[in-house]
Backbone as CSV, one residue per row, in Angstrom:
resi,resn,N_x,N_y,N_z,CA_x,CA_y,CA_z,C_x,C_y,C_z
1,UNK,-21.059,-78.181,-54.771,-22.004,-76.961,-54.676,-22.716,-76.975,-53.475
2,UNK,-23.274,-78.144,-53.117,-24.058,-78.267,-51.849,-23.063,-78.118,-50.684
3,UNK,-21.872,-78.651,-50.825,-20.904,-78.453,-49.674,-20.579,-77.034,-49.559
4,UNK,-20.379,-76.331,-50.751,-20.017,-74.892,-50.662,-21.145,-74.157,-49.947
5,UNK,-22.301,-74.419,-50.315,-23.455,-73.685,-49.723,-23.552,-73.958,-48.207
6,UNK,-23.253,-75.086,-47.785,-23.371,-75.486,-46.474,-22.196,-74.775,-45.702
7,UNK,-21.121,-74.623,-46.311,-19.935,-73.894,-45.744,-20.327,-72.338,-45.432
8,UNK,-20.815,-71.894,-46.527,-21.218,-70.408,-46.328,-22.289,-70.187,-45.367
9,UNK,-23.327,-71.090,-45.271,-24.257,-70.803,-44.295,-23.801,-71.024,-42.929
10,UNK,-23.032,-72.083,-42.727,-22.440,-72.419,-41.470,-21.430,-71.246,-40.893
11,UNK,-20.772,-70.632,-41.882,-19.828,-69.539,-41.442,-20.482,-68.241,-41.208
12,UNK,-21.699,-68.001,-41.715,-22.359,-66.662,-41.491,-22.604,-66.461,-40.000
13,UNK,-23.177,-67.421,-39.254,-23.263,-67.179,-37.864,-22.004,-66.835,-37.091
14,UNK,-20.956,-67.558,-37.502,-19.652,-67.344,-36.809,-19.223,-65.900,-37.123
15,UNK,-19.278,-65.402,-38.264,-18.831,-64.014,-38.612,-19.747,-63.121,-37.854
16,UNK,-21.004,-63.324,-37.791,-21.932,-62.423,-37.123,-21.590,-62.388,-35.552
17,UNK,-21.330,-63.519,-35.004,-20.951,-63.588,-33.623,-19.636,-62.777,-33.380
18,UNK,-18.694,-62.967,-34.227,-17.469,-62.242,-34.061,-17.810,-60.671,-34.186
19,UNK,-18.536,-60.417,-35.098,-18.761,-58.871,-35.311,-19.505,-58.338,-34.038
20,UNK,-20.520,-59.148,-33.590,-21.266,-58.682,-32.403,-20.334,-58.584,-31.177
21,UNK,-19.398,-59.540,-31.037,-18.527,-59.456,-29.848,-17.544,-58.160,-30.014
22,UNK,-17.131,-57.979,-31.230,-16.278,-56.744,-31.453,-17.007,-55.478,-31.073
23,UNK,-18.269,-55.354,-31.540,-19.111,-54.207,-31.285,-19.385,-54.022,-29.852
24,UNK,-19.706,-55.156,-29.108,-19.869,-55.143,-27.639,-18.541,-54.666,-26.898
25,UNK,-17.423,-55.191,-27.322,-16.161,-54.832,-26.681,-15.830,-53.375,-26.932
26,UNK,-16.103,-52.842,-28.082,-15.824,-51.440,-28.415,-16.775,-50.616,-27.588
27,UNK,-18.045,-50.963,-27.452,-18.977,-50.221,-26.661,-18.584,-50.222,-25.158
28,UNK,-18.040,-51.381,-24.672,-17.627,-51.366,-23.344,-16.416,-50.574,-23.009
29,UNK,-15.477,-50.505,-23.924,-14.286,-49.746,-23.847,-14.637,-48.256,-23.797
30,UNK,-15.628,-47.893,-24.707,-16.082,-46.514,-24.848,-16.726,-46.076,-23.471
31,UNK,-17.612,-46.990,-22.962,-18.260,-46.711,-21.744,-17.360,-46.496,-20.620
32,UNK,-16.262,-47.361,-20.514,-15.308,-47.299,-19.363,-14.454,-45.983,-19.609
33,UNK,-14.134,-45.637,-20.895,-13.414,-44.448,-21.088,-14.224,-43.341,-20.739
34,UNK,-15.479,-43.232,-21.039,-16.335,-42.136,-20.696,-16.420,-42.005,-19.164
35,UNK,-16.532,-43.122,-18.554,-16.665,-43.063,-17.067,-15.317,-42.527,-16.453
36,UNK,-14.201,-42.963,-17.093,-12.876,-42.353,-16.485,-12.779,-40.985,-16.766
37,UNK,-13.350,-40.498,-18.006,-13.230,-38.978,-18.304,-14.163,-38.234,-17.267
38,UNK,-15.312,-38.823,-17.012,-16.229,-38.136,-16.137,-15.654,-38.062,-14.747
39,UNK,-14.909,-39.111,-14.313,-14.290,-39.154,-13.018,-13.125,-38.087,-12.932
40,UNK,-12.396,-38.060,-14.082,-11.259,-36.982,-14.145,-11.879,-35.631,-14.158
41,UNK,-12.979,-35.461,-14.820,-13.665,-34.068,-14.849,-14.203,-33.649,-13.476
42,UNK,-14.626,-34.683,-12.738,-15.259,-34.386,-11.461,-14.235,-33.813,-10.387
43,UNK,-13.001,-34.330,-10.493,-11.936,-33.927,-9.604,-11.700,-32.527,-9.630
44,UNK,-11.373,-31.945,-10.908,-11.140,-30.425,-10.988,-12.299,-29.577,-10.469
45,UNK,-13.520,-30.067,-10.687,-14.680,-29.302,-10.294,-14.672,-29.242,-8.721
46,UNK,-14.303,-30.324,-8.052,-14.240,-30.284,-6.609,-13.075,-29.337,-6.062
47,UNK,-11.896,-29.542,-6.804,-10.839,-28.648,-6.557,-11.196,-27.177,-6.697
48,UNK,-11.921,-26.849,-7.848,-12.212,-25.548,-8.020,-13.151,-24.991,-7.051
49,UNK,-14.095,-25.788,-6.540,-14.977,-25.396,-5.496,-14.230,-24.983,-4.180
50,UNK,-13.140,-25.856,-3.895,-12.374,-25.539,-2.697,-11.596,-24.294,-2.789
51,UNK,-11.138,-24.146,-4.182,-10.310,-22.864,-4.424,-11.186,-21.614,-4.261
52,UNK,-12.414,-21.779,-4.810,-13.380,-20.543,-4.656,-13.621,-20.235,-3.247
53,UNK,-13.812,-21.295,-2.349,-14.053,-21.051,-0.995,-12.852,-20.422,-0.333
54,UNK,-11.672,-20.870,-0.668,-10.478,-20.245,-0.168,-10.318,-18.863,-0.501
55,UNK,-10.602,-18.514,-1.776,-10.555,-17.155,-2.193,-11.559,-16.250,-1.457
56,UNK,-12.706,-16.782,-1.266,-13.730,-15.983,-0.607,-13.283,-15.708,0.870
57,UNK,-12.667,-16.795,1.570,-12.181,-16.596,2.857,-11.121,-15.561,2.912
58,UNK,-10.178,-15.627,1.889,-9.212,-14.589,1.746,-9.619,-13.166,1.575
59,UNK,-10.772,-13.075,0.783,-11.385,-11.771,0.450,-11.938,-11.223,1.840
60,UNK,-12.681,-12.033,2.610,-13.168,-11.402,3.848,-11.973,-11.042,4.821
61,UNK,-10.902,-11.683,4.850,-9.732,-11.425,5.750,-9.043,-10.139,5.243
62,UNK,-8.979,-10.101,3.892,-8.228,-9.018,3.282,-9.061,-7.695,3.488
63,UNK,-10.372,-7.809,3.391,-11.258,-6.696,3.655,-11.042,-6.003,5.062
64,UNK,-10.967,-6.929,6.074,-10.905,-6.519,7.429,-9.498,-6.039,7.887
65,UNK,-8.500,-6.577,7.284,-7.100,-6.311,7.773,-6.084,-5.618,6.770
66,UNK,-6.572,-5.609,5.482,-5.626,-5.059,4.449,-6.168,-3.922,3.657
67,UNK,-7.459,-3.890,3.547,-8.112,-3.002,2.387,-8.016,-1.562,2.816
68,UNK,-7.871,-1.241,4.089,-7.796,0.295,4.366,-6.618,0.887,3.772
69,UNK,-5.596,0.119,3.407,-4.348,0.629,2.738,-4.269,0.138,1.222
70,UNK,-4.582,-1.094,0.937,-4.525,-1.579,-0.373,-5.761,-1.718,-1.169
71,UNK,-6.904,-1.191,-0.597,-8.106,-1.186,-1.372,-8.794,-2.578,-1.233
72,UNK,-10.094,-2.596,-1.303,-10.822,-3.808,-1.144,-10.578,-4.872,-2.230
73,UNK,-10.114,-4.432,-3.394,-9.707,-5.328,-4.546,-8.298,-5.574,-4.706
74,UNK,-7.506,-5.116,-3.716,-5.989,-5.212,-3.841,-5.459,-4.341,-4.832
75,UNK,-6.225,-3.497,-5.414,-5.709,-2.679,-6.482,-5.105,-1.419,-6.084
76,UNK,-4.895,-1.187,-4.788,-4.213,0.064,-4.294,-5.178,1.024,-3.681
77,UNK,-4.762,1.650,-2.543,-5.526,2.697,-1.990,-4.786,4.014,-1.974
78,UNK,-5.065,4.895,-1.087,-4.365,6.258,-1.059,-2.985,6.049,-0.579
79,UNK,-2.627,4.977,0.121,-1.268,4.846,0.663,-0.636,3.563,0.337
80,UNK,-1.416,2.483,0.406,-0.821,1.169,0.042,-0.741,0.954,-1.526
81,UNK,0.301,0.160,-1.887,0.559,-0.021,-3.293,-0.518,-0.998,-3.963
82,UNK,-0.560,-1.101,-5.215,-1.413,-1.912,-5.961,-0.770,-3.248,-5.948
83,UNK,-1.382,-4.247,-5.345,-0.771,-5.566,-5.239,-0.989,-6.320,-6.504
84,UNK,-1.905,-5.946,-7.287,-2.177,-6.728,-8.530,-0.985,-6.354,-9.603
85,UNK,-0.304,-5.315,-9.297,0.841,-4.931,-10.209,2.253,-5.061,-9.515
86,UNK,2.238,-5.707,-8.363,3.357,-5.776,-7.472,4.401,-6.919,-8.049
87,UNK,5.736,-6.583,-8.160,6.661,-7.495,-8.546,6.818,-8.633,-7.657
88,UNK,6.626,-8.260,-6.357,6.789,-9.352,-5.355,5.696,-10.377,-5.519
89,UNK,4.447,-9.901,-5.778,3.314,-10.903,-6.030,3.615,-11.715,-7.339
90,UNK,4.142,-11.068,-8.245,4.469,-11.713,-9.536,5.461,-12.833,-9.251
91,UNK,6.403,-12.671,-8.349,7.413,-13.669,-8.026,6.969,-14.674,-6.990
92,UNK,5.826,-14.433,-6.296,5.438,-15.261,-5.254,5.012,-16.644,-5.747
93,UNK,5.414,-17.664,-4.959,5.007,-19.029,-5.310,4.439,-19.611,-4.002
94,UNK,3.106,-19.870,-4.052,2.444,-20.417,-2.831,2.748,-19.643,-1.536
95,UNK,2.777,-18.317,-1.601,2.981,-17.595,-0.427,4.404,-17.357,0.137
96,UNK,5.449,-17.857,-0.596,6.801,-17.744,-0.074,7.323,-16.340,0.002
97,UNK,6.814,-15.504,-0.813,7.165,-14.072,-0.728,6.159,-13.242,0.003
98,UNK,4.994,-13.461,-0.267,4.009,-12.757,0.362,3.907,-12.975,1.887
99,UNK,4.043,-14.230,2.256,3.988,-14.673,3.708,4.959,-13.964,4.526
100,UNK,6.212,-13.743,4.026,7.207,-13.098,4.749,6.889,-11.575,5.042
101,UNK,6.305,-11.052,4.026,5.853,-9.621,4.201,4.764,-9.410,5.227
102,UNK,3.685,-10.385,5.091,2.661,-10.296,6.008,3.044,-10.482,7.443
103,UNK,3.871,-11.444,7.656,4.177,-11.785,9.150,5.230,-10.869,9.638
104,UNK,6.049,-10.283,8.849,7.119,-9.482,9.308,6.905,-7.924,9.062
105,UNK,5.949,-7.644,8.190,5.663,-6.218,7.842,6.802,-5.582,7.094
106,UNK,6.513,-4.340,6.757,7.583,-3.465,6.196,7.550,-2.149,6.989
107,UNK,8.148,-2.234,8.121,8.086,-1.098,9.070,8.484,0.166,8.565
108,UNK,9.560,0.249,7.712,10.054,1.481,7.183,9.028,2.082,6.266
109,UNK,8.139,1.319,5.727,7.226,1.789,4.776,5.820,1.997,5.410
110,UNK,5.762,1.799,6.750,4.592,1.966,7.420,3.567,0.826,7.426
111,UNK,4.037,-0.386,7.111,3.177,-1.621,7.111,3.522,-2.439,8.423
112,UNK,2.551,-2.685,9.203,2.739,-3.449,10.394,2.903,-4.996,10.115
113,UNK,3.455,-5.706,11.007,3.609,-7.141,11.060,2.373,-7.740,11.494
114,UNK,1.811,-8.740,10.661,0.635,-9.413,11.168,0.911,-10.848,11.622
115,UNK,1.588,-10.931,12.699,2.103,-12.194,13.179,0.927,-13.123,13.737
116,UNK,-0.293,-12.618,13.851,-1.358,-13.358,14.266,-2.085,-14.171,13.207
117,UNK,-1.604,-13.995,11.956,-2.204,-14.696,10.878,-1.661,-16.158,10.868
118,UNK,-2.531,-17.140,10.952,-2.090,-18.493,10.837,-1.898,-19.035,9.475
119,UNK,-1.423,-20.200,9.242,-1.091,-20.774,7.943,-2.295,-20.854,7.039
120,UNK,-3.430,-21.177,7.603,-4.710,-21.282,6.786,-5.156,-19.970,6.246
121,UNK,-5.092,-18.971,7.178,-5.511,-17.661,6.829,-4.525,-17.021,5.764
122,UNK,-3.274,-17.240,5.980,-2.128,-16.823,5.038,-2.424,-17.412,3.681
123,UNK,-2.768,-18.682,3.604,-3.028,-19.229,2.276,-4.243,-18.744,1.613
124,UNK,-5.318,-18.367,2.391,-6.406,-17.768,1.871,-6.109,-16.331,1.364
125,UNK,-5.320,-15.549,2.097,-4.842,-14.250,1.638,-4.169,-14.360,0.409
126,UNK,-3.258,-15.292,0.287,-2.414,-15.424,-0.929,-3.294,-15.806,-2.127
127,UNK,-4.199,-16.708,-1.895,-5.124,-17.117,-3.024,-5.945,-15.934,-3.458
128,UNK,-6.434,-15.126,-2.554,-7.258,-13.929,-2.969,-6.357,-12.927,-3.770
129,UNK,-5.118,-12.614,-3.223,-4.417,-11.685,-3.972,-3.944,-12.195,-5.389
130,UNK,-3.657,-13.380,-5.544,-3.316,-13.940,-6.886,-4.600,-14.024,-7.688
131,UNK,-5.690,-14.331,-7.143,-6.952,-14.225,-7.965,-7.228,-12.811,-8.440
132,UNK,-7.038,-11.726,-7.614,-7.277,-10.351,-7.903,-6.192,-9.997,-9.073
133,UNK,-4.978,-10.460,-8.936,-3.935,-10.156,-9.963,-4.336,-10.845,-11.234
134,UNK,-4.949,-11.957,-11.330,-5.234,-12.688,-12.529,-6.406,-12.048,-13.183
135,UNK,-7.258,-11.302,-12.369,-8.524,-10.709,-12.933,-8.473,-9.192,-13.017
136,UNK,-7.186,-8.601,-12.768,-7.056,-7.101,-12.725,-7.167,-6.542,-14.139
137,UNK,-7.563,-5.312,-14.179,-7.643,-4.593,-15.465,-6.697,-3.376,-15.354
138,UNK,-6.297,-2.920,-16.509,-5.422,-1.780,-16.649,-6.120,-0.549,-16.038
139,UNK,-5.315,0.385,-15.502,-5.822,1.575,-14.903,-6.658,1.233,-13.722
140,UNK,-6.093,0.298,-12.859,-6.914,-0.259,-11.767,-6.739,0.524,-10.403
141,UNK,-5.797,1.331,-10.324,-5.621,1.940,-9.013,-6.798,2.891,-8.639
142,UNK,-7.263,2.846,-7.438,-8.478,3.530,-7.051,-8.310,4.428,-5.846
143,UNK,-9.099,5.388,-5.827,-9.077,6.287,-4.633,-10.309,5.940,-3.736
144,UNK,-10.259,6.398,-2.559,-11.391,6.200,-1.615,-12.461,7.313,-1.666
145,UNK,-13.686,6.874,-1.868,-14.816,7.799,-2.042,-15.084,8.298,-0.586
146,UNK,-15.062,9.568,-0.364,-15.277,10.154,0.960,-16.603,9.717,1.538
147,UNK,-17.620,9.624,0.646,-18.999,9.277,1.120,-18.926,7.866,1.766
148,UNK,-18.040,6.965,1.265,-17.921,5.572,1.872,-17.625,5.627,3.271
149,UNK,-16.821,6.688,3.717,-16.368,6.806,5.025,-17.299,7.443,5.981
150,UNK,-18.323,8.040,5.436,-19.207,8.849,6.278,-20.632,8.152,6.547
151,UNK,-20.551,6.969,6.840,-21.816,6.176,7.016,-22.041,5.689,8.441
152,UNK,-21.012,6.116,9.361,-21.160,5.611,10.731,-22.081,6.398,11.623
153,UNK,-22.288,5.790,12.792,-23.134,6.478,13.857,-22.189,6.830,14.975
154,UNK,-22.055,8.134,15.375,-20.994,8.576,16.226,-21.402,8.148,17.694
155,UNK,-22.707,7.996,17.996,-23.093,7.622,19.338,-22.787,6.076,19.449
156,UNK,-22.980,5.323,18.417,-22.654,3.893,18.520,-21.081,3.662,18.614
157,UNK,-20.409,4.605,17.837,-18.970,4.654,17.992,-18.482,4.835,19.309
158,UNK,-18.973,5.761,20.126,-18.636,6.127,21.415,-18.862,4.886,22.442
159,UNK,-20.024,4.262,22.134,-20.237,3.015,23.004,-19.226,1.938,22.675
160,UNK,-18.851,1.786,21.473,-17.896,0.803,21.089,-16.568,1.078,21.637
161,UNK,-16.103,2.426,21.583,-14.800,2.899,21.996,-14.674,2.670,23.494
162,UNK,-15.774,2.887,24.283,-15.749,2.688,25.689,-16.071,1.247,26.173
163,UNK,-16.572,0.442,25.258,-16.952,-0.886,25.643,-16.264,-1.953,24.868
164,UNK,-17.008,-2.525,23.911,-16.507,-3.763,23.276,-15.088,-3.569,22.601
165,UNK,-14.909,-2.375,22.088,-13.629,-2.215,21.337,-12.405,-2.008,22.302
166,UNK,-12.611,-1.660,23.571,-11.531,-1.587,24.468,-10.558,-0.435,24.279
167,UNK,-11.033,0.474,23.378,-10.131,1.621,23.017,-9.740,2.561,24.126
168,UNK,-10.747,2.783,25.047,-10.552,3.677,26.206,-9.488,3.114,27.217
169,UNK,-9.037,1.933,27.081,-8.017,1.385,27.969,-6.757,1.999,27.706
170,UNK,-6.565,2.469,26.485,-5.238,3.155,26.154,-5.389,4.624,25.595
171,UNK,-6.538,4.995,25.185,-6.782,6.275,24.600,-7.824,7.086,25.292
172,UNK,-7.763,8.407,25.150,-8.661,9.295,25.846,-9.092,10.393,24.937
173,UNK,-10.366,10.744,24.906,-10.834,11.892,24.148,-10.322,13.213,24.481
174,UNK,-9.930,13.355,25.844,-9.403,14.548,26.373,-7.908,14.485,26.448
175,UNK,-7.325,13.341,26.124,-5.834,13.147,26.210,-5.196,13.148,24.830
176,UNK,-4.754,11.843,24.406,-3.929,11.697,23.094,-4.842,11.911,22.001
177,UNK,-6.166,11.808,22.059,-7.021,12.034,20.932,-7.692,13.408,20.852
178,UNK,-7.382,14.320,21.794,-7.939,15.539,21.882,-7.807,16.322,20.679
179,UNK,-8.822,16.799,19.958,-8.806,17.537,18.710,-8.421,16.801,17.466
180,UNK,-8.377,15.555,17.567,-7.977,14.748,16.456,-8.921,14.896,15.185
181,UNK,-10.197,15.133,15.511,-11.176,15.233,14.424,-11.032,16.556,13.611
182,UNK,-10.316,17.460,14.217,-10.058,18.805,13.573,-8.749,18.691,12.744
183,UNK,-7.867,17.749,13.122,-6.507,17.727,12.500,-6.572,16.783,11.283
184,UNK,-7.251,15.749,11.371,-7.284,14.687,10.398,-8.756,14.419,9.919
185,UNK,-8.926,14.169,8.694,-10.263,13.838,8.180,-10.229,12.615,7.265
186,UNK,-11.406,12.113,7.015,-11.535,11.098,5.975,-10.552,9.917,6.139
187,UNK,-9.901,9.596,5.133,-8.949,8.455,5.111,-7.805,8.593,6.057
188,UNK,-7.255,9.798,6.148,-6.209,10.084,7.096,-6.550,9.694,8.554
189,UNK,-7.834,10.053,8.869,-8.294,9.773,10.286,-8.494,8.327,10.364
190,UNK,-9.045,7.567,9.429,-9.205,6.233,9.432,-7.926,5.444,9.605
191,UNK,-6.951,5.892,8.896,-5.509,5.322,8.950,-4.993,5.500,10.409
192,UNK,-5.208,6.630,10.896,-4.668,6.891,12.333,-5.414,6.093,13.301
193,UNK,-6.625,5.808,13.028,-7.450,4.937,13.887,-6.980,3.522,13.892
194,UNK,-6.781,3.022,12.680,-6.529,1.568,12.480,-5.079,1.246,12.723
195,UNK,-4.175,2.255,12.333,-2.811,1.986,12.498,-2.165,3.359,12.631
196,UNK,-1.354,3.448,13.697,-0.867,4.778,14.062,0.347,5.345,13.259
197,UNK,0.342,5.136,12.006,1.536,5.498,11.116,1.634,7.133,11.033
198,UNK,0.474,7.701,11.164,0.400,9.132,11.039,0.410,9.917,12.334
199,UNK,0.652,9.201,13.376,0.731,9.908,14.715,1.900,10.882,14.751
200,UNK,1.683,12.126,15.092,2.817,13.118,15.133,3.461,13.121,16.481
201,UNK,4.791,13.268,16.436,5.562,13.416,17.615,5.200,14.762,18.207
202,UNK,5.595,14.872,19.491,5.451,16.158,20.195,6.275,17.194,19.431
203,UNK,5.713,18.373,19.057,6.435,19.314,18.258,5.669,19.980,17.230
204,UNK,4.376,19.607,17.114,3.558,20.404,16.173,3.389,19.699,14.869
205,UNK,2.745,20.375,13.995,2.394,19.816,12.748,3.633,19.539,11.785
206,UNK,4.627,20.205,12.107,5.916,20.094,11.317,6.666,18.809,11.645
207,UNK,6.334,18.198,12.745,7.129,17.093,13.241,6.955,15.837,12.375
208,UNK,7.931,15.024,12.274,7.816,13.780,11.521,6.940,12.794,12.120
209,UNK,6.330,11.969,11.340,5.432,10.967,12.039,6.272,9.962,12.867
210,UNK,5.843,9.595,13.867,6.533,8.538,14.695,6.110,7.229,14.391
211,UNK,7.152,6.280,14.517,6.840,4.870,14.095,6.852,4.050,15.337
212,UNK,5.799,3.412,15.734,5.844,2.533,16.892,6.498,1.254,16.520
213,UNK,7.773,1.140,16.656,8.476,-0.033,16.203,8.545,-1.139,17.258
214,UNK,8.197,-2.329,16.982,8.339,-3.521,17.923,9.822,-3.707,18.306
215,UNK,9.950,-4.023,19.630,11.291,-4.320,20.110,11.413,-5.785,20.499
216,UNK,12.564,-6.235,20.525,12.904,-7.588,20.964,13.971,-7.708,22.024
217,UNK,13.782,-8.616,22.925,14.894,-8.853,23.900,15.195,-10.417,23.782
218,UNK,16.506,-10.655,23.527,16.981,-12.003,23.236,17.888,-12.412,24.431
219,UNK,17.585,-13.559,25.043,18.493,-14.141,26.098,19.269,-15.219,25.493
220,UNK,20.584,-15.067,25.628,21.438,-16.115,25.006,21.659,-17.167,25.956
221,UNK,22.222,-18.346,25.542,22.449,-19.492,26.452,23.348,-19.099,27.625
222,UNK,24.251,-18.080,27.448,25.111,-17.752,28.529,24.392,-16.799,29.594
223,UNK,23.156,-16.421,29.260,22.433,-15.538,30.095,22.573,-14.126,29.808
224,UNK,23.388,-13.749,28.856,23.467,-12.412,28.337,22.183,-12.100,27.627
225,UNK,21.726,-10.818,27.734,20.584,-10.370,27.084,20.944,-9.230,25.967
226,UNK,20.254,-9.289,24.912,20.439,-8.333,23.869,19.098,-7.685,23.426
227,UNK,19.035,-6.445,23.521,17.749,-5.816,23.139,17.907,-4.780,21.972
228,UNK,16.864,-4.685,21.239,16.904,-3.729,20.140,15.633,-3.741,19.333
229,UNK,15.540,-2.991,18.227,14.390,-2.976,17.307,14.250,-4.327,16.594
230,UNK,12.980,-4.863,16.704,12.749,-6.149,15.950,12.960,-5.850,14.355
231,UNK,13.778,-6.675,13.886,14.159,-6.637,12.392,13.597,-7.702,11.597
232,UNK,13.522,-8.934,12.200,12.997,-10.082,11.511,12.619,-11.102,12.515
233,UNK,11.485,-11.799,12.075,11.013,-12.918,12.965,10.217,-13.880,12.081
234,UNK,10.584,-15.294,12.057,9.772,-16.230,11.568,9.851,-17.460,12.467
235,UNK,9.407,-18.587,11.987,9.467,-19.814,12.772,10.886,-20.338,13.123
236,UNK,11.824,-19.758,12.314,13.260,-20.218,12.361,14.312,-19.172,13.101
237,UNK,13.945,-18.005,12.876,14.966,-16.945,13.104,14.320,-15.794,13.896
238,UNK,15.088,-15.147,14.783,14.785,-13.968,15.383,15.881,-12.950,15.162
239,UNK,15.629,-11.699,14.631,16.658,-10.808,14.298,16.332,-9.420,14.924
240,UNK,17.326,-8.724,15.318,17.106,-7.348,15.843,18.200,-6.378,15.385
241,UNK,18.023,-5.091,15.504,18.997,-4.038,15.336,19.431,-3.582,16.766
242,UNK,20.663,-3.778,17.105,21.064,-3.479,18.482,21.367,-1.975,18.639
243,UNK,21.540,-1.506,19.773,21.698,-0.037,19.953,22.841,0.589,19.155
244,UNK,23.793,-0.227,18.758,24.982,0.319,18.031,24.681,0.285,16.558
245,UNK,23.488,-0.181,16.108,22.996,-0.226,14.686,23.398,-1.502,13.911
246,UNK,23.914,-2.531,14.782,24.286,-3.762,14.094,23.058,-4.683,13.956
247,UNK,22.862,-5.346,12.931,21.916,-6.368,12.773,22.423,-7.777,13.362
248,UNK,21.655,-8.259,14.231,22.025,-9.549,14.878,20.824,-10.497,14.852
249,UNK,21.143,-11.793,14.645,20.015,-12.836,14.458,20.459,-14.120,15.142
250,UNK,19.550,-14.933,15.533,19.830,-16.274,16.226,18.705,-17.212,15.859
251,UNK,19.062,-18.496,15.753,17.970,-19.524,15.636,17.067,-19.559,16.792
252,UNK,15.834,-19.575,16.541,14.918,-19.376,17.697,15.035,-20.679,18.739
253,UNK,15.556,-21.809,18.201,15.729,-23.016,19.070,16.816,-22.837,20.017
254,UNK,17.606,-21.910,19.850,18.906,-21.798,20.608,18.885,-20.645,21.635
255,UNK,17.758,-19.823,21.668,17.690,-18.671,22.553,16.297,-18.478,23.093
256,UNK,16.104,-17.627,24.046,14.778,-17.234,24.480,14.595,-15.858,24.166
257,UNK,13.441,-15.481,23.814,13.145,-14.074,23.467,11.800,-13.537,23.748
258,UNK,11.626,-12.316,23.837,10.293,-11.640,24.005,10.211,-10.519,23.025
259,UNK,9.083,-10.304,22.506,8.761,-9.235,21.615,7.652,-8.302,22.135
260,UNK,7.936,-7.010,22.118,6.965,-6.068,22.562,6.617,-5.215,21.371
261,UNK,5.299,-5.295,21.047,4.822,-4.447,19.955,3.760,-3.454,20.494
262,UNK,4.191,-2.218,20.345,3.245,-1.194,20.874,1.829,-1.111,20.166
263,UNK,1.867,-1.710,18.953,0.557,-1.621,18.170,-0.046,-2.995,18.225
264,UNK,0.318,-3.902,19.044,-0.322,-5.176,19.100,-1.819,-5.200,19.252
265,UNK,-2.281,-4.310,20.139,-3.662,-4.201,20.381,-4.459,-3.721,19.087
266,UNK,-3.835,-2.708,18.415,-4.361,-2.201,17.083,-4.464,-3.336,16.056
267,UNK,-3.424,-4.118,15.923,-3.323,-5.269,14.981,-4.346,-6.276,15.345
268,UNK,-4.477,-6.597,16.640,-5.464,-7.623,17.043,-6.913,-7.094,16.696
269,UNK,-7.160,-5.768,16.933,-8.415,-5.200,16.699,-8.844,-5.280,15.173
270,UNK,-7.869,-5.297,14.327,-8.172,-5.268,12.923,-8.973,-6.556,12.522
271,UNK,-8.711,-7.671,13.169,-9.382,-8.820,13.002,-10.750,-8.967,13.606
272,UNK,-10.975,-7.972,14.448,-12.347,-8.061,15.189,-13.342,-6.986,14.683
273,UNK,-12.855,-5.938,14.087,-13.800,-4.895,13.551,-14.756,-5.451,12.521
274,UNK,-16.060,-5.211,12.642,-16.870,-5.216,11.497,-16.888,-3.922,10.788
275,UNK,-17.379,-3.895,9.551,-17.408,-2.624,8.856,-18.249,-1.686,9.594
276,UNK,-19.324,-2.074,10.148,-20.149,-1.123,10.907,-19.448,-0.576,12.126
277,UNK,-18.747,-1.350,12.938,-17.999,-0.880,14.046,-16.997,0.133,13.491
278,UNK,-16.250,-0.247,12.567,-15.143,0.636,12.033,-15.697,2.011,11.605
279,UNK,-16.758,2.070,10.962,-17.315,3.311,10.473,-17.984,4.117,11.692
280,UNK,-18.390,3.442,12.646,-19.048,4.078,13.765,-17.979,4.693,14.666
281,UNK,-16.821,4.041,14.862,-15.707,4.591,15.636,-15.156,5.819,14.858
282,UNK,-15.016,5.671,13.589,-14.451,6.840,12.774,-15.470,7.974,12.942
283,UNK,-16.759,7.786,12.925,-17.660,8.922,13.086,-17.550,9.606,14.397
284,UNK,-17.291,8.787,15.391,-17.097,9.340,16.802,-15.805,10.104,16.857
285,UNK,-14.683,9.615,16.305,-13.425,10.341,16.295,-13.570,11.704,15.549
286,UNK,-14.361,11.690,14.474,-14.596,12.885,13.856,-15.170,13.962,14.569
287,UNK,-15.885,13.680,15.733,-16.486,14.672,16.464,-15.517,15.359,17.461
288,UNK,-14.257,14.801,17.600,-13.373,15.193,18.637,-12.574,16.439,17.940
289,UNK,-13.120,17.501,18.162,-12.540,18.753,17.543,-12.073,19.712,18.606
């Protein structure tokens, strides 16, 4: 009886110690697991912050270079399609489809090539477009409010036209722009200012719009040169339509080439305009009647 009692008393501390160790181990595992979960949660937060910054950068770039056709929210403008409902955007994976269109344009549809967009800027544009698509609502196509276009100062626009904008180097109020404010108003005038898709050929109002198509001259290893309308260009390939109407292309590493884009200055200017500058120049052009 005594020995049994002694056994039980001596065993109690051992059981208590084991229980305490088990509780301590469980608590330690829980703490380590919680720490791991907190670390795992912290990483997506950081990535999310970077994604938000990229989208914001894309938003600013889109506003300055794309919104005049596609709308500020990429939901479509008077002329540009709704990118949030675009099949091409739906199929795009990390810019593999959007990037080709941005850098090569769709000249037949009046979209210029934006060859000056670097990889970082392109990634930001792609992120913004996909973000807008993910957050788009039905019935999203919008029109431009005329009042939004009538906020500029014509005198400031004249100063910018003759000065910082460099417009007067190629254009003249008494020459190619004479009377333009009476022929085009609102969005049509803005489009003509930013990109010359609506410029009329000599022949009056009934003439078809002219397209300022970039041209390319390719010099082959033999020394022969081939010139024509630029049809395709990326970091691997240069392609053109020759005078006989044939499409021809070469690896850029095997030839030398030059590209002349009549709208290069307009495209470059798109990245320089502030909203204020843009509206000021538009106000000035509206006075040329």
